[in-house]
C-alpha positions in Angstrom: -36.5 0.0 120.8 -39.3 0.0 118.3 -39.9 -2.7 115.7 -37.9 -0.9 113.0 -34.9 -0.4 115.3 -35.1 -4.1 116.3 -35.1 -5.2 112.7 -32.1 -2.9 112.0 -30.3 -4.4 115.0 -31.0 -7.9 113.7 -29.6 -7.0 110.2 -26.5 -5.4 111.8 -25.7 -8.4 114.0 -26.5 -10.9 111.3 -24.1 -9.1 109.0 -21.4 -8.9 111.6 -21.7 -12.5 112.7 -19.6 -13.7 109.8 -15.8 -13.4 109.9 -15.5 -12.7 106.2 -18.1 -10.0 106.3 -16.3 -8.3 109.3 -13.1 -8.4 107.3 -14.8 -6.9 104.2 -16.3 -4.2 106.4 -12.8 -3.4 107.8 -11.4 -3.0 104.4 -14.2 -0.8 103.0 -14.1 1.4 106.2 -10.4 2.0 105.4 -11.2 3.1 101.8 -13.3 2.4 98.8 -12.8 -0.9 97.1 -14.2 -2.5 94.0 -16.1 -5.7 94.6 -13.8 -7.6 92.3 -10.7 -6.3 94.2 -12.3 -7.5 97.4 -13.1 -10.9 95.8 -9.4 -11.3 95.0 -8.5 -11.2 98.7 -10.6 -14.3 99.6 -10.4 -18.0 98.7 -14.0 -18.1 97.4 -15.8 -17.3 94.3 -16.7 -13.8 93.2 -20.3 -14.6 93.6 -19.8 -15.6 97.2 -18.0 -12.4 98.0 -20.8 -10.5 96.2 -23.3 -12.1 98.5 -21.3 -11.1 101.6 -21.2 -7.5 100.3 -25.0 -7.7 99.7 -25.6 -8.7 103.3 -23.5 -5.8 104.5 -25.3 -3.4 102.1 -28.8 -4.6 103.3 -27.7 -4.0 106.8 -26.6 -0.5 105.9 -23.0 -1.0 106.9 -21.7 -0.2 103.4 -22.9 1.4 100.2 -22.1 0.6 96.6 -21.9 2.8 93.6 -21.2 2.0 90.0 -18.2 3.4 88.1 -18.2 2.1 84.6 -18.4 -1.7 84.8 -17.2 -1.8 88.4 -19.1 -1.7 91.6 -17.3 0.3 94.3 -18.1 -0.4 98.0 -17.5 2.1 100.9 -18.1 1.5 104.6 -20.6 3.6 106.4 -18.9 4.9 109.5 -22.2 6.3 110.9 -23.8 2.9 110.7 -20.9 1.4 112.5 -21.2 4.0 115.2 -24.9 3.1 115.5 -23.9 -0.5 116.2 -21.4 0.7 118.8 -24.1 2.7 120.4 -26.4 -0.2 120.6 -23.7 -2.3 122.2 -23.0 0.5 124.7 -26.7 0.6 125.7 -26.6 -3.2 126.4 -23.4 -2.8 128.4 -25.0 0.0 130.5 -27.9 -2.4 131.3 -25.5 -5.1 132.2 -23.3 -2.9 134.4 -26.5 -1.6 136.2 -27.4 -5.1 137.0 -23.9 -5.9 138.3 -24.0 -2.7 140.4 -27.3 -3.7 141.9 -26.0 -7.1 142.8 -22.9 -5.6 144.4 -25.1 -3.2 146.4 -27.3 -6.1 147.5 -24.3 -8.2 148.6 -22.8 -5.4 150.6 -26.1 -4.8 152.4 -26.7 -8.5 153.2 
């Protein structure tokens, strides 16, 4: 991976490292939600939820748009697929190593 891809991966995994952010992402992948409606679902301040949404937005996992006074958030399915692809690449590397160990053990 080049430096930009590495930075993007860091942002993805940082964003997904928090349980609340993962839950917010699940909600916005299911459909568009206002940030205030999202905030009502959690036992934390509106500002705290807004910060979680901002982390997800910086990672490219959701987008926001304004409609009047509300900010509406929508999950980016393509970005989530990108994360899944990264994890799949890591799994392939790991499986390759396990296969080589199995081959080695059978030969020795």
